[in-house]
N, C-alpha and C positions, 0 to 999 in steps of 0.2 A: 520484517519488523514486528508485525502483529503477534506472530508465534512467540518471539522472544519476550515481548512485553507481557503477554498473557501468561506464559509459563512462569516468568519471574514473580508475578503477582498471584499465582495459583488461581487463575480465572479460567473458566471453560472456553473451549474453542467453538464459540457460537457464530462463526463466520466462515464462509467458504473461501475467503481470500487469504487464508494462512498459507505460507510458502508459495505465493504467487507474485510475480512481478507484472505490474501494469506499466504501460508506457505513460510517461508524465503527461503527454498531450491528451490522453484518454481518461485518466483517473477522475478529473472533475465531472466529466459527462457520465461516467459509470455511477458516481455517487448521486448526481442529480436525478438520474432515472434508474435508481437502484432496483426497484421491483421489476421493472421491464427487463433489465439485463439478467438479473438472477433467475427469473422464471423462463428466460429464453433457453433454447437448447445449446449446450456447449458442444462444439464440433471440433474435430481434429483438423488443425490447419495443414497438417502434413499428409492427410489422406490422399490416396492415389487420385490423380486427376485435378487436384486443387493446387493452385500456386498462390504465393503471397501477393497481395495487392501492392501496387507501387508505393502507396502510402505506408503500409505496414513494413514493407521491406526497408524503406528509407528510415522509418522510426527505429527499427531493430538495429540496423547498421549504425545509426547515429548513437544509439544508447550503448550497444555492446561492441561495436567495431566489426560485427559480422552477424550472420543469422545464427543464434545459439543452437548448439547441438543438444537439445533437450525437448521434451514434449511442449508443443505450442498449440493452444486452443484459440477459438474465436467464438464470441457470443455477440450476435448482431454485428456491429462494426468495430468491436473492441477486441484486441489481441491480448491473450493471457500467456505468460511465459511460466512454465512449471519447472523451474530450475532444480527443485528438490525431489522430483518424482522420476522413477525409473522408466515409466512408459505412460502413454496418454490414457490408457484404460484405468490405471491406478489413480491418475490425477482426476479424471472425470468422475470416478466412483467416489472419491473423497469430496469433490466439489458438490456432487448431488446429495451426499449424506449430510454435509454441513449446511447447505443452503436452507434446509428446513428448520434449522436451529435459530435462525435470525429472529430476534424480537424487535420488530419495527417500532414498538412503543418505547424501547429503551436501547438506543443505538448510538454509537460514537463513530466518528469518521476521522481517521488520521492520515495525513498525506505527508510523507517524508521526502524531502528534496535535498539531494546531496551535491548538486552541481548548480551553480548560479545561472547557467544557460537555460535552465528550466523555470526560472523565477516567475515568468508570466503565467505559467500554469498554476503555480501556487497562488498568485493573485486572483486568477479566475476562480479557484477553489474557495478562497476567502469570500469573494463576491457572492457566491451561492448562498451564504448565510445559513448553512445547514446547522441545525441544533447539535450541540455536543460535537463540534468539529474543531480540528486544529491542524495547522500546517507546521511541520518541524523542518527548519532549514539549517543546513550544516555550513557554518562560517559566513553567512550573509543574512541580511534582514529583509523582511517584507512586512508591510503594514498588516497587522492582525495575525502575524506569525510568531512562532517561538523559535528563537535561534539557539543552536547549541554549537559549541566549539569542541573539537576532539583534541585532547592533549597529544602533543607530538609523540609519535611511536605507537599510537593506539588507533583502533578502528572503532566506529560508533557502536558496534555490537560486542566489543571487548568488555571484560569485567574489571571493575576497579572497586575494591572493598566489597565484593559480593554483589554489586549491582552493575548493570550494563551502562556504558557511557551515556547512551541515548536516554536512559531513565533516571539519571542521577538527580536532576532537579525538576522532574515532571511527574506529578502525582497522578499516575494513570488511573488508580481506583477512583479518586475524586473526579477525574475527567469523565470516566465512564458512568459515574453516578450523577453527572450533570452539575457538578460543583466547579464549574470553570473558573470562578473567581480565584481559586487557589492556584491556578495556572496562568494568571494574567501577567505575572512579573516576567522580566527578561529571562530567557532560557539559556543560561550559560553554564558550562562545566569548566 
């Protein structure tokens, strides 16, 4: 989501989380302890001799239906799925390059939830009260979240009139500049 939104708005990729999938259960914890996780060493979860923890295996299978066949890393106790990278080395190199671009004085947190079964993690995220944060929910509401509905026949990343469905009614530039009041209204497409 981040890469699409930043590209569409001609904004720099100042985050290592571009093209990475977090497990919904773990994203609130990652944001709460951002510096700790970002500065921890990213390790290859598929390196010889390492096996997936029962928790991560269950999370991945619940989310994807299987263990995805792509690079998967781990920082601390958080699993990262690099769906858009050819190999772990490329993913780690990009992660390490981008993590130093984070401006902790001007940061925004976006959590996108596309399945209502993960609603409780969106609620946990909202409870963190992080500055410049938003939860985007597809087709269901949570208090403090922004709902979007995807028109039939479209995916949230599809383009309609030159803009992605996900960003049709969400002013990302205002959000990143801390002008959240512009984004307080219901988020419907």
